[in-house]
C-alpha positions in Angstrom: 6.9 26.1 38.6 7.2 25.6 34.8 9.5 28.6 34.5 11.6 27.3 37.5 11.9 23.8 36.0 12.9 25.2 32.6 15.5 27.5 34.2 16.9 24.5 36.1 16.9 22.5 32.9 18.8 25.2 31.1 21.7 24.7 33.6 21.7 21.0 33.0 21.3 21.0 29.2 24.4 21.4 27.0 24.9 24.6 25.0 24.0 22.8 21.7 20.3 22.7 22.7 18.5 25.8 21.4 16.4 27.1 24.3 13.5 29.5 24.0 13.1 31.7 27.1 9.5 32.3 28.1 8.5 35.7 26.8 11.5 36.1 24.5 11.0 37.1 20.8 12.4 34.9 18.0 15.1 37.4 17.3 16.2 37.4 20.9 16.3 33.7 20.9 18.4 33.7 17.7 20.9 36.2 19.1 21.3 34.1 22.3 21.9 31.0 20.3 24.4 32.8 18.1 26.3 34.1 21.1 26.5 30.6 22.6 28.0 29.3 19.3 30.6 32.1 19.2 31.6 31.3 22.8 32.3 27.8 21.7 34.1 28.9 18.6 31.9 27.2 16.1 29.3 28.3 13.5 27.4 25.1 13.2 26.1 22.3 15.4 27.8 19.1 14.5 27.3 17.0 17.6 24.0 15.7 18.9 23.1 16.9 22.4 23.6 14.7 25.5 20.0 13.8 26.1 20.9 12.0 29.3 21.5 15.3 31.1 18.3 16.9 29.7 15.1 17.3 31.9 11.9 15.7 30.7 10.5 19.0 29.2 13.5 19.6 27.0 13.6 15.9 26.0 10.0 16.3 24.7 10.9 19.4 22.8 14.0 17.8 21.4 12.0 14.7 20.2 9.4 17.0 18.6 12.1 18.9 16.7 13.6 15.6 15.4 10.2 14.3 14.4 9.3 17.4 12.5 12.7 17.4 10.8 12.2 13.8 9.7 8.7 14.6 8.3 10.0 17.6 6.4 12.4 15.3 4.6 9.9 12.5 4.1 11.8 10.0 6.3 11.0 9.1 9.9 11.6 6.5 12.5 8.7 5.1 14.7 8.4 2.0 16.9 11.6 0.3 15.5 10.7 0.9 11.9 12.0 3.3 9.2 9.4 5.0 7.0 10.0 7.0 3.8 7.7 9.1 1.6 8.4 8.7 -2.1 6.6 9.1 -5.4 5.3 5.8 -6.8 3.5 6.8 -10.0 2.7 9.8 -12.2 -0.9 10.9 -12.7 -2.6 13.1 -15.4 -4.4 16.3 -14.7 -7.5 14.4 -13.7 -5.7 12.3 -11.1 -5.7 9.1 -13.2 -2.9 6.8 -14.4 -1.9 7.9 -17.9 -2.5 5.2 -20.5 -1.0 4.8 -24.0 -3.0 6.1 -27.0 -5.3 3.4 -28.5 -6.1 1.7 -25.2 -9.6 0.3 -25.3 -10.1 -1.4 -21.9 -8.2 -2.2 -18.7 -7.7 -4.8 -16.1 -7.0 -4.4 -12.3 -5.0 -6.9 -10.4 -5.1 -7.0 -6.6 -2.3 -9.1 -5.1 0.4 -10.4 -7.4 3.3 -12.1 -5.7 5.8 -13.1 -8.4 4.0 -15.9 -10.3 0.8 -16.3 -12.4 0.7 -12.5 -12.9 -1.5 -10.8 -15.5 1.5 -9.0 -17.1 2.7 -12.4 -18.3 -0.7 -13.7 -19.5 -3.5 -11.2 -19.9 -1.5 -8.5 -21.5 -0.2 -10.8 -24.2 -3.7 -11.9 -25.1 -5.1 -8.4 -25.0 -3.1 -6.0 -27.1 -5.7 -3.2 -26.6 -5.6 -3.5 -22.9 -3.9 -1.7 -20.0 -3.1 -3.3 -16.6 -3.0 -1.7 -13.2 -1.5 -4.0 -10.5 -1.1 -3.7 -6.7 1.5 -5.6 -4.6 2.3 -4.6 -1.0 5.3 -6.9 -0.5 8.3 -4.8 -1.6 10.5 -7.7 -2.7 7.7 -9.0 -5.0 6.9 -5.5 -6.2 10.6 -5.1 -7.0 10.6 -8.4 -9.0 7.7 -7.3 -11.1 8.9 -3.8 -11.5 12.3 -5.1 -12.7 10.5 -6.8 -15.6 10.1 -3.3 -17.2 13.8 -3.0 -18.2 14.0 -5.9 -20.6 10.5 -5.1 -22.0 11.6 -1.5 -22.8 15.3 -2.0 -23.6 15.7 -5.8 -24.3 19.3 -6.8 -23.4 20.6 -3.3 -22.6 21.5 -2.4 -19.0 21.7 0.9 -17.1 18.6 2.2 -18.9 15.7 4.1 -17.3 12.1 3.0 -17.3 9.0 5.3 -16.9 8.0 5.4 -13.2 5.9 2.4 -12.0 5.9 0.7 -15.4 6.7 -3.0 -15.6 5.4 -3.1 -19.1 4.7 -0.3 -21.7 1.0 -1.0 -21.1 1.1 -1.7 -17.4 1.7 0.0 -14.0 2.4 -1.6 -10.7 2.0 0.1 -7.3 3.5 -1.0 -3.9 0.1 -0.7 -2.1 -2.3 -3.1 -0.5 -6.0 -2.8 -1.2 -8.2 -2.8 1.9 -11.8 -2.2 3.0 -11.2 1.3 4.4 -7.7 2.3 3.2 -4.9 3.7 5.4 -1.7 2.3 6.9 -2.3 -1.3 8.1 -0.3 -4.1 9.7 0.5 -6.8 7.1 1.3 -10.3 8.2 4.1 -11.7 6.0 4.1 -15.5 5.8 7.2 -17.6 5.1 5.3 -18.5 1.9 4.8 -15.1 0.3 1.5 -16.0 -1.3 -0.1 -16.6 2.1 0.7 -13.1 3.4 -2.4 -11.2 4.4 -4.0 -8.3 6.2 -5.7 -11.0 8.3 -4.2 -13.4 10.7 -4.0 -17.1 9.8 -6.7 -19.1 11.6 -4.8 -21.5 14.0 -7.8 -23.9 13.9 -7.7 -24.4 10.1 -7.1 -28.0 9.1 -5.6 -27.1 5.8 -3.0 -24.7 4.4 -0.5 -25.5 7.2 2.3 -24.1 5.1 0.8 -20.7 5.6 1.0 -20.7 9.4 4.7 -19.7 9.7 5.0 -16.0 10.0 8.2 -14.3 8.8 7.4 -10.8 10.2 4.7 -8.2 10.5 5.1 -4.8 8.8 3.1 -1.7 8.2 1.9 -1.2 4.6 0.0 1.7 2.9 -3.4 0.7 1.4 -6.2 2.2 -0.6 -9.8 1.1 -1.1 -10.9 -0.8 -4.1 -13.0 2.1 -5.2 -9.9 4.4 -5.2 -7.9 1.7 -7.1 -10.5 1.4 -9.8 -10.9 5.2 -10.1 -7.2 5.4 -11.0 -8.1 4.0 -14.3 -9.5 6.6 -16.8 -13.3 6.6 -16.6 -13.7 6.1 -20.4 -12.1 2.6 -20.1 -14.2 -0.4 -19.1 -12.7 -2.8 -16.6 -12.7 -6.0 -18.6 -11.1 -8.0 -15.7 -10.9 -7.5 -12.0 -8.7 -10.1 -10.3 -8.6 -10.2 -6.5 -6.2 -12.4 -4.6 -6.1 -10.7 -1.3 -5.8 -13.8 0.9 -8.8 -13.7 3.2 -10.0 -10.1 2.6 -11.3 -10.6 -1.0 -14.9 -10.4 0.0 -14.4 -7.5 2.4 -12.9 -5.2 -0.2 -15.5 -6.2 -2.8 -18.5 -5.4 -0.6 -16.9 -2.0 0.3 -17.4 -0.8 -3.3 -20.6 1.0 -4.3 -22.6 -0.7 -7.0 -22.1 2.2 -9.4 -18.4 1.5 -9.4 -19.0 -2.1 -10.4 -20.9 -0.9 -13.4 -17.5 -0.6 -15.2 -16.5 -4.1 -14.4 -17.2 -7.0 -16.8 -15.5 -10.0 -15.1 -14.3 -10.7 -11.5 -11.9 -13.5 -10.4 -11.5 -14.1 -6.7 -10.6 -16.8 -4.3 -13.2 -18.4 -2.0 -13.4 -21.0 0.7 -16.5 -23.3 0.8 -18.3 -23.4 4.1 -17.5 -27.1 4.6 -13.8 -26.1 5.1 -12.4 -24.2 8.0 -11.5 -20.7 6.9 -7.7 -20.3 6.5 -7.9 -16.7 7.9 -9.7 -15.3 10.9 -13.0 -13.8 9.8 -12.7 -15.0 6.2 -16.0 -15.1 4.2 -17.4 -18.3 2.8 -18.1 -19.3 -0.8 -21.8 -19.1 -0.2 -21.6 -15.5 1.0 -19.6 -14.5 -2.1 -22.2 -16.2 -4.5 -25.1 -14.4 -2.9 -23.3 -11.0 -3.0 -22.2 -11.3 -6.6 -25.7 -12.3 -7.7 -27.1 -9.1 -6.1 -24.5 -7.1 -8.1 -25.7 -8.7 -11.3 -22.8 -11.1 -11.8 -23.3 -14.7 -12.9 -20.9 -17.6 -12.1 -18.8 -18.9 -15.0 -16.5 -21.7 -13.6 -19.0 -23.1 -11.1 -22.7 -22.7 -10.8 -22.6 -23.6 -7.1 -19.8 -23.8 -4.5 -17.5 -26.7 -5.5 -17.6 -29.8 -3.4 -13.9 -30.4 -3.7 -10.9 -28.3 -2.6 -10.8 -25.7 0.1 -9.5 -22.8 -1.9 -11.1 -22.2 -5.3 -10.8 -19.5 -7.9 -14.2 -18.4 -9.0 -15.0 -16.4 -12.2 -18.1 -14.1 -12.3 -19.2 -12.2 -15.4 -21.9 -9.6 -15.7 -24.7 -11.0 -17.8 -25.4 -7.9 -19.9 -22.2 -5.9 -19.7 -22.3 -2.3 -20.9 -19.0 -0.4 -21.2 -18.9 2.9 -19.4 -19.2 5.9 -21.6 -16.7 8.7 -21.6 -17.7 11.6 -19.2 
């Protein structure tokens, strides 16, 4: 029956479709296709086949060929979206981000948007430091990446900048950081700083400006462990800033304690339990305090969860920080 359906399909399908007869060798198939092209007086296929006249089996084969061709070129279409594979950074032979000579420590920034970013504050105050940032919103990533040109070339235009560098001592990557990594759906808010891997809690009594959704898109993500491991192991992480809008605690607790041994200070956003979480499933301030205490971090800004405000930045510092030694 399959052979009969395929034969019937061969009559309906246009000559542009390359058909493989059951039992035919690749050379026989190639000769048959070449003969068809000669009959039509052309050496190449310029027009797409008329898929409306193709039977189901040939449609499936045709779709598979197009999919494989797209993957081979790093560009594909799926579910109304266009995806592209591209290089976003260069790594050294050990799979780490290359840092300038003389670098003594590093900072990791999770979630940047385009304001209050560490490249404009922390780098200026830490001449011996290197910054690794992550921002999944492409327009905000582009804003930060564009800062590299004036920093490298001042007022000159049409000049190139090393891949991923928005500062001679900083790299930014268009990735989200998540609990398990992989491609995830990212909810983009009308206010960019509210965008999150979590959905906004419709029952929240504050943060109403975050409720309007602009769109949802698929973003690539890595774990916080993998993000930290991109920094050369001989560099202590002097600062880890996490602004992941509702998933801060999730990505922190996914990291083994041994990885945190490199980290001196952590800054993250929390919501006290007296406030309704802004995002569905968001952890409370009390949960964060208990977790950081287990890891050996002590609160700096507040000794307890604050009694005012529903979104607070907390700073935790390791009591007896010891820099990681080179391997």
